[in-house]
N, C-alpha and C positions, 0 to 999 in steps of 0.2 A: 632435669634431675636436680634442680636447685642451683644456687649460685655460690656454694661453698667449695667449688672445685672438687678435686678427687677426694679431699678429706671429708667431704659430705657424703661420700658413697659408703653405705653400710658394709659392703663387701670389702672395701679397702680398710675400714675400721676394724673389722673382724680379723682380717689377715694380718694387720699391723699388731693387734693384740696377741695373735698366735706367735708372731715373731718375737715379741717382747717376752712372752712366757718361755719360749725356747731359750732365749738369751739369759734371762734372769733366774729361771728355775732349773731347766734341764742341763744347760752347759756347766754350771758350777758343780753339779753332781757328777757329770762325766769326768770333769777335770780332777775332782776329789778322788775318784776311783782309779784314774789312769792319766797322768799328766802327759804322756806321750800322745794321747788322742788329740791334743790341741793342734797338731799338725795334720791330722787325718779327719776323723769323724767330726770333731768340733768345727774345724774350718769348713767342712762340707755343709753341715747343718746350719751354721751361721749364714753361709752364702745362699743356700737354697731358700731358707726362711725369709731372708731379706728380699729375695727376688720376687716373691709373690706380691706383696704390696707395691713394690717398685714397678713391676710390669703393669699392674692395674693403673697406677698413676701415670705411667708413660703412655699407655693406651688412651687414657682420658684426655691427655694433652694433644692428641691427634685430631685433625679436622674431619677426617673421613672415617666412617663407621667400620669399614673393612680393616683399617689399620688398628682400630681399637679392639676389634674382635681378635685379630692376630695376637695382640699383646695379652689379651685375656686367655687365649689358648696357651701362651707361654707361661702365664701365671699358674694355670691349671697343671701344667707339666712340672713347674717348680714346687707346687703343692704336693704332687705325688712323690717327687724326689725327697721332700722334707719328711713325709710320712715314712718313706723307706728308711731314711736315716734314723727316725724315731724308733722304728721297728728294730733296726740294728742295735740301737742303744738298749732296748729292752732285752733282746736276745743275748747281748754281751754282759748282761747284768749290771748295766750302768744306770738304768732308768727303772724306777719303781712301776709296777704294773698299773697302779691307779693313776699315776701321772701320764703314762703312755695312753691309757684309755681316755683321759681328759683331752690330751693333745689330738688324739685320733678323732674324737668327737667334734672338736673345734674344726678340724680339717674337713670333716664330712659336711658340716654346716657351711663352710666356705665354698666347698665344691658345688653344693646346691645353689648357693647365692651366685656364684660365678656363672653357672649354667643358665640361671634365670636372667642374669645381666646380659649374657651373650644373646639370648633369645630376644630380649628387649631391644638390644642394639640392632639385631637383624630386622625386627619389625619396624622400628622407628627410622632406620637408615639415616641417622644423624650425619650431616655433611655430604649427603648424596649429591647435592647441587653445587658443592664447592668447586672452584676452578681446578681442573686436573683430576678430579675424582674418578672420571671414567677412562683415564689414560692408563696404559700399561706399557711396560718396557719389555721388548723381546728382541732377540738376535735372530737374523736370518740364518738358516741352516748353512753351514760351510763344511765342505769335505776337507778333512785333514789327512794328509798323506804322511805316513810314517815309514821311513826306510829302516828296517831292522838291522841293516849292515852298517849304518852310520852311527858314529859315536855321538852321544848327546852331550 
């Protein structure tokens, strides 16, 4: 996928652009309308929007494709969280409808790209031959006895 690292991934570039739009365009409007939201909605939307490209980058840095896929799933979850916060901003009259539609459109494009990237990772199985890639950690089943009469 190129030698530019995670910054060369189009899905990372698009998710990073969405994060910047939220921080530079939406957040100032929310704060203008209600400064108290800086501790609630603004903090949440800043965090979730940063999490999308951060999870893509972290997954890219893993040797085993299964780890990368897991971080892409996390990115997709953060993307949904971001869209939910954008919807809240719209419904609370903090976000203009045209801005919401633009952010939502960007998110849909990112979702499609993430799904395609996940499928590519599953197909290519990058890192499948890395040492330890086929290992898993599991605990043997243990019976735990709890005495309801005993103080914990």
